[in-house]
C-alpha positions in Angstrom: -25.3 -0.9 7.8 -23.0 1.6 6.1 -24.0 3.0 2.8 -20.9 4.9 1.7 -19.2 5.0 -1.7 -16.7 2.2 -0.8 -19.5 -0.1 0.5 -21.4 0.3 -2.7 -18.3 -0.4 -4.8 -17.5 -3.5 -2.9 -21.1 -4.8 -3.0 -21.3 -4.4 -6.8 -17.7 -5.1 -7.8 -18.3 -8.7 -9.0 -20.9 -7.6 -11.6 -18.9 -4.6 -12.9 -17.5 -4.2 -16.4 -13.8 -3.8 -17.0 -14.2 0.0 -17.3 -16.2 0.2 -14.1 -13.6 -1.9 -12.2 -10.9 0.5 -13.4 -13.0 3.4 -12.1 -13.5 1.6 -8.8 -9.7 1.0 -8.3 -8.9 4.7 -9.0 -11.6 6.1 -6.8 -10.7 3.7 -3.9 -7.1 4.7 -4.1 -7.4 8.4 -5.0 -10.9 9.5 -3.8 -9.3 12.8 -2.6 -8.6 13.6 -6.2 -11.6 12.0 -7.9 -14.1 13.9 -5.6 -13.1 17.2 -7.3 -13.1 16.1 -10.9 -16.0 16.3 -13.3 -17.1 13.2 -15.2 -15.0 14.1 -18.2 -11.8 14.6 -16.1 -12.4 11.4 -14.2 -12.9 9.4 -17.3 -9.8 10.9 -18.9 -7.7 10.1 -15.9 -8.8 6.4 -15.8 -9.0 5.9 -19.6 -12.8 5.5 -20.0 -15.4 7.7 -21.7 -17.4 10.4 -19.9 -20.6 8.4 -20.5 -19.0 5.4 -18.8 -18.4 7.5 -15.7 -22.0 8.8 -15.7 -23.4 5.2 -16.1 -21.1 4.1 -13.3 -22.6 6.7 -10.9 -26.2 5.4 -11.6 -24.9 1.8 -11.4 -23.8 2.5 -7.8 -27.3 3.7 -7.1 -26.8 7.5 -7.3 -29.3 9.7 -9.2 -26.5 11.0 -11.4 -22.8 12.1 -11.4 -23.5 15.2 -9.3 -24.9 13.1 -6.4 -22.0 10.7 -6.8 -19.5 13.5 -6.7 -21.1 14.9 -3.6 -20.9 11.5 -1.9 -17.2 11.2 -2.7 -16.6 14.7 -1.3 -18.4 13.7 1.8 -16.0 10.7 2.2 -13.0 13.0 1.9 -14.4 15.5 4.4 -15.2 12.7 6.9 -11.7 11.3 6.5 -10.0 14.7 7.0 -12.0 15.8 10.0 -13.1 12.9 12.1 -16.4 13.2 13.9 -17.2 12.1 17.5 -15.0 12.2 20.5 -11.7 11.9 18.6 -11.3 15.5 17.8 -8.4 16.9 15.9 -6.8 19.1 18.5 -3.9 20.5 16.5 -5.9 21.6 13.4 -6.2 25.1 14.9 -3.3 24.8 17.4 -0.1 26.8 17.2 2.3 25.4 14.6 4.9 25.0 17.3 2.7 22.4 19.0 2.3 20.2 15.9 5.7 18.6 16.1 5.3 17.5 19.8 1.7 16.3 19.2 2.7 14.3 16.1 5.7 12.7 17.9 3.5 11.8 20.9 0.9 10.2 18.6 3.6 8.1 16.9 5.0 7.0 20.2 1.5 5.9 21.2 1.1 4.0 18.0 4.4 2.2 18.5 3.5 1.3 22.1 0.1 0.0 21.0 1.7 -2.1 18.2 4.3 -3.5 20.5 1.7 -4.6 23.0 -0.8 -6.1 20.5 1.2 -7.6 17.7 1.1 -11.4 17.3 4.7 -12.6 17.8 4.0 -16.1 16.4 2.5 -14.5 13.3 5.7 -12.5 12.9 7.8 -15.6 13.1 5.6 -17.4 10.6 5.8 -14.4 8.2 9.6 -14.4 8.3 9.6 -18.2 7.5 7.1 -17.7 4.6 9.4 -15.0 3.1 12.5 -17.1 3.5 10.9 -20.1 1.8 9.1 -18.2 -1.1 10.2 -18.7 -4.6 9.0 -15.2 -5.4 7.7 -12.4 -3.2 5.1 -9.9 -4.4 4.5 -6.8 -2.3 1.3 -4.8 -3.0 0.9 -1.4 -1.5 -0.5 1.7 -3.3 -1.2 5.3 -2.5 -0.4 5.9 1.2 1.2 2.4 1.4 3.4 2.6 -1.7 6.5 4.0 0.1 6.2 1.2 2.6 6.0 -1.4 -0.2 9.0 0.1 -1.9 11.1 0.3 1.3 10.2 -3.4 2.1 11.2 -4.6 -1.3 14.5 -2.6 -1.4 15.8 -4.4 1.7 14.4 -7.8 1.0 16.2 -7.9 -2.3 19.5 -8.1 -0.3 18.6 -11.6 0.8 15.8 -13.0 -1.4 16.2 -13.9 -5.1 13.0 -12.5 -6.6 11.1 -9.6 -5.0 8.6 -7.6 -7.0 6.7 -4.5 -6.1 3.1 -3.7 -7.1 2.8 0.0 -6.0 2.3 2.0 -9.2 0.2 1.4 -12.3 -3.2 0.2 -13.3 -5.0 -3.1 -12.3 -4.2 -4.4 -15.8 -0.5 -3.8 -15.0 -0.7 -5.5 -11.6 -2.5 -8.5 -12.9 0.0 -8.9 -15.8 2.7 -9.2 -13.1 0.9 -11.8 -11.0 -1.0 -13.8 -13.6 1.2 -16.9 -13.0 1.1 -16.8 -9.2 1.3 -20.2 -7.5 1.5 -21.9 -4.1 5.3 -21.4 -4.0 5.1 -17.6 -4.1 4.1 -15.2 -1.3 1.9 -12.2 -1.6 2.3 -9.3 0.9 -0.6 -6.8 1.1 -0.1 -3.5 2.8 -3.0 -1.2 3.3 -4.5 1.1 5.9 -7.7 3.1 6.1 -9.2 3.9 3.6 -8.2 0.5 2.3 -7.1 0.0 -1.3 -9.4 -1.9 -3.5 -6.5 -2.7 -5.8 -4.7 -4.4 -3.0 -7.8 -6.3 -1.9 -8.3 -7.6 -5.5 -4.7 -8.8 -5.7 -5.1 -10.6 -2.4 -8.4 -12.1 -3.6 -6.7 -13.4 -6.7 -3.8 -14.8 -4.6 -6.3 -16.8 -2.6 -7.7 -18.4 -5.8 -4.1 -19.4 -6.8 -3.4 -20.9 -3.3 -0.7 -18.4 -2.8 0.1 -17.6 0.9 -0.7 -14.1 1.9 0.9 -11.9 4.5 -1.1 -8.7 5.4 0.2 -5.6 7.1 -2.7 -3.4 8.2 -4.2 -1.5 11.1 -6.4 -4.1 12.9 -7.9 -7.6 12.9 -11.1 -6.0 11.5 -9.4 -4.8 8.4 -10.9 -6.2 5.1 -7.4 -7.4 4.1 -7.8 -10.2 6.7 -10.4 -11.9 4.6 -7.6 -13.2 2.5 -4.6 -13.4 4.9 -2.6 -16.5 5.9 -0.7 -14.4 8.4 -1.8 -11.0 9.6 0.4 -8.4 11.3 -1.2 -5.2 12.7 0.3 -1.8 13.2 -1.5 1.2 14.8 -1.8 4.2 12.5 -3.9 6.7 14.4 -3.2 10.3 13.7 -5.4 13.1 15.1 -5.8 14.9 11.7 -5.2 14.9 8.0 -3.4 11.6 7.5 -2.7 8.1 9.0 0.7 7.6 10.6 3.1 5.2 8.8 5.5 5.0 11.6 4.4 1.7 13.3 3.8 0.1 9.9 7.3 1.0 8.9 8.6 -0.5 12.2 6.8 -3.8 11.6 8.3 -3.9 8.1 11.7 -3.1 9.5 11.4 -6.0 11.9 10.5 -8.4 9.1 13.5 -7.2 7.1 15.8 -7.8 10.1 14.3 -11.2 10.6 14.9 -12.2 7.0 18.4 -10.7 6.7 19.6 -12.2 10.0 18.7 -15.7 8.6 20.6 -15.0 5.4 23.5 -13.0 6.8 26.2 -14.8 4.8 24.3 -14.1 1.6 23.8 -10.5 2.5 27.6 -10.0 3.3 28.5 -11.7 0.0 26.1 -9.5 -1.9 27.5 -6.4 -0.3 31.1 -7.5 -1.1 30.2 -8.1 -4.7 28.5 -4.7 -4.9 31.7 -3.0 -3.5 33.9 -4.9 -6.0 31.5 -3.8 -8.8 31.7 -0.2 -7.9 35.5 -0.4 -7.6 35.8 -2.1 -11.0 33.8 0.6 -12.7 35.5 3.3 -10.8 32.3 4.8 -9.4 33.2 7.4 -6.8 29.7 8.5 -6.0 29.8 11.5 -8.3 27.3 10.5 -11.0 28.5 12.7 -13.9 31.3 12.5 -16.4 34.3 14.8 -16.5 34.9 15.3 -20.3 38.6 16.1 -19.6 39.3 12.9 -17.6 36.6 10.3 -18.4 36.1 8.4 -21.6 33.5 5.9 -22.7 36.1 4.1 -24.8 
C-alpha cells in the first residue's frame, strides 16, 4: 500500500479543519512549489498561520515540517524523473532530438486514445452537455488551459457555461453551492490528480449532479464520481504530462455539441459580427485621439 503525501492527505481529509483542507488543496495542485517553501512561506501563500502548517505536518504523521517538506520534495523528484523501465531518454539527449521525440510521443498518445476511448460514453457526454441547464468545468493547474479552452467554445452553443480553474476552494464552492440534477459537472485532471477537482466531483455526487470526467485511465480517482468517463493518454517521457490527446477529446466534444446546435452558433456569430460593425471595432484596440470620440 502506498504511503505518499497524497495518500496521507486523502485518508485524513474528512477529519481536517478548514485551514488543513486549504493546505491540502494547494499542496495537491502545486506540490512542485510547496516542496521548496518553509512553513511560514507555505502558510502565507495559503492564508493560514505558520503554526497551522507545522501542526498539519504532524497531523499527516510526519515528525515535523522538515520531514514533511522532504516527503514533498521526494514526490516532485519521482514525478520529474520516473523510475523503472520507462526512462527519460531525452533528458540528456541533443536538443535537436527533443522536437522529434515529443511529436512521436504525442502521436502515440493520440493513437492509444483513438483505440481505447469509449464511443458510447462520448455520445452520452455530448447529450448530457446539450441537455444541461448549466455546465461547470473544473480543471486546475496542468488542466486549467484545457478547462478554459473547453468553456470558450461551448459558450457558442450553450447558455450557461462556467469555469472553475483559478481560485481557492472557497471560491469554487461559492460557485457550485446551488448545484442540482439539471446541471452537469465536468472534471478534468491528469496525474498528479487535483484534490480540488476531486472534492468538486464529490460534492456534485451529493447533489445528484451528473459528472463527466476527462482523465488518463479507468483507474483514475476521478472515476469514483463519474457518470460518464472519457480517457486520454498523457504519457510523456520526461518533465510533464502531454495535454495533446486530452485537448483532442475536448475538441471532439465541442464539435459534437456545436454540430447539434449549428443554427444557434451561426446566429450567434452573425450577432457578434453585427455588434462589432455597430461599434466600429476594426481589431485595433486603442483610440486615435484625432479621430475617435467617446461622445
